[in-house]
C-alpha positions, 0 to 999 in steps of 0.5 A: 510550222516549226514549234521549237522556235515558239517555246519560251519559259514563263519568265520570258512571258512575264518580261515580254507580255506586250511584245508577245501579244503583238507577235501572236496577233500578227503571226497566227502561230502559237507560243508554248510556255514552259514552267520548270522545263515542262510545257504548260500552256499554249497561247495563240492570237484570237483569230487563230483560236477562232479558226481552230474552233471552227475547224474543230466544229466542222470535224465534229460534224464530219465525224457525226455524219460518218457515224450516221452513215456507218449506222445506216441512219441515212436516206436518199436525198431524192426521197427527202426532197420528195417528202418535203415537196409533198408536205409543202403541198398539203399545207 
């Protein structure tokens, strides 16, 4: 994705809001809005935003798992399965 084509000044946003909303909904690419020549906000369609949030959640889970492995907070899967079977038999 080439972001340079997705950079617009805030005046463009004010003048073309409806068009921007339609475009963001269809393309999935973000739009960077500048103010006084500096990037200030990123706009994206809701589907793209939701996908970004899901990706971030998965990355956090992976990072947590990696950290737990490094700290030795893991158990062999077979041991866990056996404990669960033993627990269900005793009920």
